[in-house]
Backbone bond lengths (Angstrom), bond angles and torsions (degrees), N, CA, C in turn:
res aa  C-N    CA-C-N  psi(-1)  N-CA   C-N-CA  omega(-1)  CA-C   N-CA-C  phi
1 X - - - 1.484 - - 1.525 105.79 -
2 X 1.300 117.87 130.72 1.414 123.24 173.42 1.541 110.35 -133.58
3 X 1.279 115.92 127.66 1.421 121.62 176.57 1.452 112.88 -123.19
4 X 1.305 114.79 151.43 1.521 118.53 178.11 1.499 106.08 -96.31
5 X 1.318 117.34 127.24 1.451 119.99 171.49 1.562 108.49 -138.92
6 X 1.766 154.60 -12.41 1.563 149.10 167.94 1.486 109.18 -128.07
7 X 1.294 121.29 132.27 1.520 122.18 -169.19 1.480 113.12 -64.39
8 X 1.288 114.30 147.59 1.522 121.93 175.00 1.517 108.81 -127.32
9 X 1.329 120.64 33.54 1.458 118.61 178.23 1.496 110.18 -59.55
10 X 1.303 115.10 129.91 1.499 120.21 178.76 1.584 111.87 76.80
11 X 1.284 115.48 -11.87 1.412 119.67 178.23 1.519 112.22 -88.05
12 X 1.285 117.13 179.67 1.445 121.13 178.94 1.548 108.32 -149.84
13 X 1.289 116.95 164.24 1.406 123.41 -178.41 1.550 108.18 -142.03
14 X 1.291 115.76 113.00 1.488 118.86 178.78 1.543 107.63 -108.76
15 X 1.325 115.36 130.59 1.500 120.69 178.66 1.482 113.53 56.45
16 X 1.325 120.72 64.18 1.464 120.21 179.31 1.460 108.36 -62.72
17 X 1.341 116.21 153.22 1.491 122.97 -179.69 1.569 107.14 -66.23
18 X 1.315 116.71 156.29 1.437 119.11 178.38 1.539 112.38 -73.32
19 X 1.283 118.09 166.46 1.480 127.69 173.78 1.552 106.10 98.41
20 X 1.350 112.44 -174.84 1.510 117.41 -179.35 1.488 109.28 -61.48
21 X 1.246 119.35 131.26 1.447 125.15 -175.85 1.536 109.00 -114.33
22 X 1.332 119.07 129.94 1.404 122.96 178.56 1.546 105.80 -123.82
23 X 1.311 113.29 122.96 1.501 118.40 176.97 1.487 106.11 -122.72
24 X 1.341 117.74 127.43 1.438 119.13 -173.84 1.559 109.80 -74.56
25 X 1.335 114.58 140.45 1.431 123.52 176.19 1.523 109.33 -149.82
26 X 1.268 117.50 -174.48 1.498 118.78 175.31 1.519 111.05 -83.27
27 X 1.333 110.80 134.08 1.594 114.49 175.89 1.430 109.87 -102.25
28 X 1.343 114.71 153.82 1.450 121.88 170.57 1.525 103.57 -82.78
29 X 1.294 117.00 134.11 1.449 123.00 -179.42 1.482 113.71 -77.61
30 X 1.352 117.97 -14.65 1.436 123.27 -175.27 1.547 112.32 -87.92
31 X 1.322 119.60 3.03 1.411 121.14 178.22 1.535 109.60 -132.65
32 X 1.320 117.59 -164.19 1.462 119.29 -178.48 1.523 113.70 -117.97
33 X 1.336 116.61 25.98 1.474 116.86 176.25 1.502 113.91 -61.03
34 X 1.314 117.95 -20.09 1.501 123.21 -178.14 1.521 111.61 -85.73
35 X 1.357 118.97 -0.64 1.447 124.66 179.80 1.479 109.36 -113.05
36 X 1.333 118.34 118.07 1.426 122.50 -177.22 1.550 110.54 -120.44
37 X 1.393 115.40 120.49 1.440 119.34 177.32 1.583 108.18 -83.88
38 X 1.339 112.34 135.35 1.429 117.72 -179.19 1.526 110.24 -126.55
39 X 1.289 117.15 153.56 1.489 123.97 177.89 1.567 113.76 65.49
40 X 1.376 114.37 17.02 1.442 120.47 -178.12 1.540 108.56 -79.62
41 X 1.289 117.72 123.60 1.503 121.87 177.09 1.535 112.58 79.45
42 X 1.317 115.83 9.03 1.450 116.45 -179.62 1.564 112.94 -79.62
43 X 1.294 118.69 153.23 1.417 121.71 174.83 1.544 110.58 -78.68
44 X 1.280 122.28 162.08 1.502 120.98 178.82 1.556 110.19 -53.41
45 X 1.274 110.89 141.34 1.506 121.39 179.07 1.556 114.43 64.69
46 X 1.395 113.05 17.66 1.519 117.71 174.44 1.521 104.54 -108.95
47 X 1.346 118.85 124.10 1.410 121.19 -176.71 1.535 111.52 -125.76
48 X 1.319 117.12 139.95 1.444 122.22 175.16 1.486 110.49 -70.94
49 X 1.310 114.99 151.56 1.444 121.76 175.58 1.579 108.83 -126.01
50 X 1.279 115.92 150.13 1.471 123.64 174.76 1.519 109.70 -131.41
51 X 1.319 117.25 134.52 1.403 123.68 169.90 1.472 112.09 -100.88
52 X 1.317 122.63 117.18 1.409 124.14 174.43 1.528 105.07 -90.45
53 X 1.345 115.49 116.23 1.483 120.21 -175.40 1.572 106.78 -101.88
54 X 1.300 114.47 127.37 1.454 120.55 176.84 1.509 111.63 -77.15
55 X 1.369 114.60 149.74 1.471 117.73 175.45 1.573 109.82 -57.85
56 X 1.299 117.08 138.27 1.430 120.65 -177.55 1.558 105.09 -133.61
57 X 1.378 113.78 139.86 1.456 120.61 -175.54 1.560 109.92 -129.25
58 X 1.297 113.78 153.13 1.495 117.67 176.57 1.522 110.01 -62.08
59 X 1.307 117.07 148.52 1.454 124.34 169.99 1.527 109.46 -52.42
60 X 1.289 118.79 133.55 1.453 120.98 179.41 1.530 113.11 99.57
61 X 1.375 117.65 -11.07 1.478 121.12 176.50 1.568 107.58 -63.88
62 X 1.315 115.78 133.15 1.478 118.91 -178.08 1.502 109.36 -60.07
63 X 1.343 118.02 147.71 1.455 125.95 178.94 1.533 108.81 -55.64
64 X 1.341 118.13 -42.72 1.462 120.21 -176.03 1.583 112.07 -71.32
65 X 1.330 116.72 -9.79 1.428 120.49 -177.87 1.524 111.52 -101.73
66 X 1.338 121.80 1.11 1.438 123.71 -176.94 1.528 108.07 -107.58
67 X 1.349 114.27 156.98 1.473 117.99 179.98 1.558 109.45 -119.47
68 X 1.338 113.53 142.84 1.473 121.71 178.73 1.502 110.25 -134.50
69 X 1.301 115.97 139.56 1.466 121.15 -172.98 1.538 112.96 -140.61
70 X 1.343 115.10 152.79 1.458 119.75 162.73 1.497 105.80 -118.32
71 X 1.354 118.18 136.16 1.391 125.88 -177.88 1.507 108.80 -109.90
72 X 1.282 117.09 129.33 1.513 123.51 -174.52 1.496 108.82 -119.00
73 X 1.388 113.00 145.83 1.477 120.14 167.46 1.535 103.85 -94.39
74 X 1.370 114.36 124.10 1.524 118.32 -171.11 1.577 109.00 -131.34
75 X 1.290 114.11 173.82 1.490 121.95 175.99 1.547 106.98 -76.88
76 X 1.309 114.70 166.58 1.441 123.50 176.07 1.482 110.86 -58.24
77 X 1.363 117.26 -41.52 1.472 120.87 -178.82 1.533 108.36 -67.44
78 X 1.338 120.73 -40.86 1.446 121.44 179.40 1.553 108.97 -66.46
79 X 1.278 117.15 -40.19 1.426 122.25 178.40 1.575 111.81 -60.89
80 X 1.338 115.44 -48.38 1.422 121.60 178.84 1.512 113.49 -60.51
81 X 1.353 115.85 -38.82 1.481 119.99 -177.27 1.549 115.08 -92.80
82 X 1.240 117.52 -11.09 1.439 122.25 -173.23 1.576 110.75 57.18
83 X 1.278 111.41 38.95 1.502 120.19 179.61 1.491 112.67 -133.03
84 X 1.318 120.32 120.85 1.454 121.43 -176.71 1.505 104.93 -94.12
85 X 1.371 115.05 116.30 1.444 121.94 -177.44 1.492 110.91 -104.03
86 X 1.328 119.48 -20.37 1.465 121.67 176.98 1.525 109.36 -66.49
87 X 1.373 116.38 126.82 1.461 116.60 179.73 1.526 114.87 -70.51
88 X 1.335 117.35 -14.18 1.469 122.36 178.42 1.524 107.24 -130.73
89 X 1.325 118.61 69.17 1.480 120.81 -176.92 1.510 112.34 -69.57
90 X 1.351 113.81 148.88 1.447 116.75 176.86 1.524 113.31 -77.29
91 X 1.318 117.12 116.86 1.439 124.21 -177.77 1.515 107.39 -87.72
92 X 1.337 115.42 127.19 1.466 121.28 178.27 1.483 110.94 -95.60
93 X 1.319 117.99 -41.62 1.473 120.27 -177.70 1.537 108.04 -153.53
94 X 1.333 112.72 145.31 1.475 117.73 175.08 1.589 104.38 -120.93
95 X 1.313 115.96 113.54 1.430 120.58 -177.80 1.588 105.10 -106.21
96 X 1.301 113.63 85.80 1.482 121.60 -175.65 1.516 113.45 -122.85
97 X 1.263 117.25 8.61 1.519 120.98 178.53 1.562 106.02 -123.29
98 X 1.350 118.40 83.59 1.477 121.66 -172.90 1.473 114.51 -69.54
99 X 1.343 118.73 -12.99 1.539 117.49 -179.77 1.473 110.27 -104.57
100 X 1.351 118.28 15.60 1.498 121.80 -177.98 1.528 107.75 -131.97
101 X 1.347 115.79 132.64 1.506 116.03 176.45 1.491 108.45 -69.07
102 X 1.312 115.56 126.21 1.421 123.82 179.01 1.500 106.89 -135.13
103 X 1.355 115.66 135.96 1.434 119.26 171.39 1.511 109.56 -145.04
104 X 1.382 118.57 155.40 1.396 124.41 -175.18 1.517 104.12 -125.88
105 X 1.397 114.77 125.04 1.424 122.47 -177.10 1.579 107.58 -98.77
106 X 1.316 112.55 129.80 1.434 122.42 178.74 1.521 106.69 -114.53
107 X 1.336 118.79 127.80 1.445 123.32 174.93 1.509 106.64 -109.76
108 X 1.295 118.30 125.05 1.482 125.53 -174.65 1.530 110.21 -86.84
109 X 1.346 117.12 71.82 1.446 121.07 176.71 1.574 110.24 -122.61
110 X 1.348 111.16 157.49 1.499 115.09 -172.49 1.554 111.35 -80.72
111 X 1.301 115.30 -6.99 1.522 118.46 -179.86 1.524 106.03 -139.62
112 X 1.289 117.86 156.50 1.430 121.51 174.84 1.488 110.33 -137.40
113 X 1.358 117.91 142.48 1.429 118.88 177.70 1.558 114.60 -79.88
114 X 1.336 114.33 -7.25 1.405 121.59 -178.06 1.590 111.48 -94.71
115 X 1.329 116.39 126.39 1.482 116.71 175.68 1.496 114.51 -59.66
116 X 1.281 117.85 127.80 1.496 120.09 -178.54 1.515 110.99 83.31
117 X 1.275 121.00 -0.48 1.473 122.41 -177.13 1.498 113.06 -69.97
118 X 1.301 116.04 164.69 1.503 121.04 179.08 1.493 112.65 -75.06
119 X 1.344 118.07 132.90 1.475 122.63 176.50 1.557 105.86 -123.96
120 X 1.308 115.26 140.94 1.440 120.95 -174.56 1.490 108.76 -125.94
121 X 1.341 122.38 112.32 1.391 126.34 -176.43 1.546 113.25 -83.43
122 X 1.311 117.18 132.78 1.408 122.00 -179.93 1.585 112.01 -54.58
123 X 1.346 115.84 137.81 1.510 119.83 -177.65 1.486 113.75 84.29
124 X 1.306 121.18 -3.40 1.459 124.55 -176.48 1.539 110.37 -101.20
125 X 1.302 117.15 152.57 1.447 123.11 174.24 1.569 108.72 -104.81
126 X 1.339 117.88 142.21 1.429 123.66 178.19 1.505 108.71 -123.08
127 X 1.313 115.12 136.07 1.495 122.18 -171.41 1.468 110.51 -115.90
128 X 1.324 117.53 123.71 1.445 122.76 -178.45 1.521 108.17 -121.15
129 X 1.330 120.07 136.25 1.435 125.79 179.65 1.525 110.61 -140.90
130 X 1.299 115.15 164.20 1.441 121.38 168.72 1.594 104.97 -131.11
131 X 1.319 114.59 119.61 1.493 121.58 176.60 1.553 107.50 -99.48
132 X 1.340 120.01 8.14 1.403 121.69 177.82 1.542 106.15 -71.72
133 X 1.345 116.48 155.21 1.453 120.07 179.09 1.489 113.46 -86.22
134 X 1.344 117.17 -13.72 1.480 121.35 -176.07 1.505 112.41 107.15
135 X 1.383 117.92 -29.68 1.456 119.81 177.42 1.537 110.71 -96.64
136 X 1.288 115.75 163.40 1.483 119.41 -176.62 1.465 112.21 -60.20
137 X 1.351 119.03 -33.61 1.471 120.76 -179.89 1.529 113.66 -69.76
138 X 1.280 118.25 -24.88 1.467 123.81 177.69 1.552 117.35 -100.83
139 X 1.345 115.62 11.84 1.436 120.27 -174.32 1.534 113.37 -60.80
140 X 1.249 118.79 -40.04 1.462 122.74 -174.90 1.529 112.87 -99.34
141 X 1.295 116.14 13.63 1.503 119.91 179.78 1.554 110.04 -63.10
142 X 1.282 117.67 140.55 1.516 126.08 -178.85 1.482 118.09 -104.02
143 X 1.341 114.50 -9.11 1.485 121.04 -178.76 1.443 111.57 -129.45
144 X 1.383 115.84 136.55 1.437 120.36 174.41 1.507 114.26 71.66
145 X 1.335 115.88 -109.95 1.458 118.69 179.66 1.496 111.68 62.68
146 X 1.385 112.45 -156.06 1.475 117.80 178.25 1.521 114.23 -64.13
147 X 1.327 118.32 -23.08 1.438 121.63 176.68 1.585 107.96 -58.03
148 X 1.320 116.15 -44.46 1.494 123.12 -178.13 1.472 111.84 -79.12
149 X 1.373 117.67 -43.36 1.516 119.67 -173.52 1.499 114.61 -86.73
150 X 1.279 119.11 -26.96 1.432 124.23 -176.30 1.520 114.67 -128.11
151 X 1.325 120.40 15.10 1.426 126.82 -176.64 1.534 112.54 47.27
152 X 1.302 115.07 45.98 1.468 122.12 -179.00 1.535 109.97 -78.41
153 X 1.340 114.94 77.62 1.415 121.20 -176.02 1.506 110.53 -159.61
154 X 1.334 115.43 152.16 1.485 117.85 -178.34 1.497 108.05 -148.09
155 X 1.374 114.19 151.28 1.465 119.56 175.06 1.509 107.07 -117.11
156 X 1.335 114.95 130.66 1.482 119.51 174.36 1.501 105.74 -106.51
157 X 1.405 117.18 121.05 1.382 124.51 -179.21 1.551 104.81 -100.26
158 X 1.311 115.21 114.57 1.522 118.49 179.85 1.476 109.25 -90.12
159 X 1.380 114.24 122.14 1.457 120.62 177.27 1.596 105.88 -82.79
160 X 1.105 116.83 152.48 1.395 139.60 -8.66 1.545 107.07 -131.02
161 X 1.274 112.87 146.24 1.461 120.72 -177.64 1.565 107.86 -63.05
162 X 1.359 117.01 117.01 1.453 118.68 -174.71 1.535 112.46 -65.64
163 X 1.347 120.76 -17.75 1.415 120.94 -178.86 1.579 112.21 -82.83
164 X 1.336 114.88 -3.31 1.468 116.47 -179.58 1.442 113.19 -112.24
């Protein structure tokens, strides 16, 4: 399964890592490309994984032609408004090395052996956005950015609500 989720215009990807691959790009708001169901139909203790792959460019690409992003896990309200109001938002990925292949693996499990690691509860939705503008000067922006201009956001729906 391969889904597009962060832009790679002008970029390239050689030998992507195995498993579910998620690459950020612009979504159409009139469909459900931005909603991804995870752990659906899995057996107990089997969890889906997603790799968020950062845009990568050939050495020598001009700075104004590369894209850089920070991806945040946010509340539904922050997702809907493309505005990060939490003073300490949960950072999922920092894509700030445009000439180096970088990816961030997320495992959708309800517990993690790593202190401070991500945990995903069955039946819950998780909202990821990037309010960065794409250029280095807008990397840490908290309002608008590509979330607002290119729908750079995604919802992960974790299956299944144990009460159902």
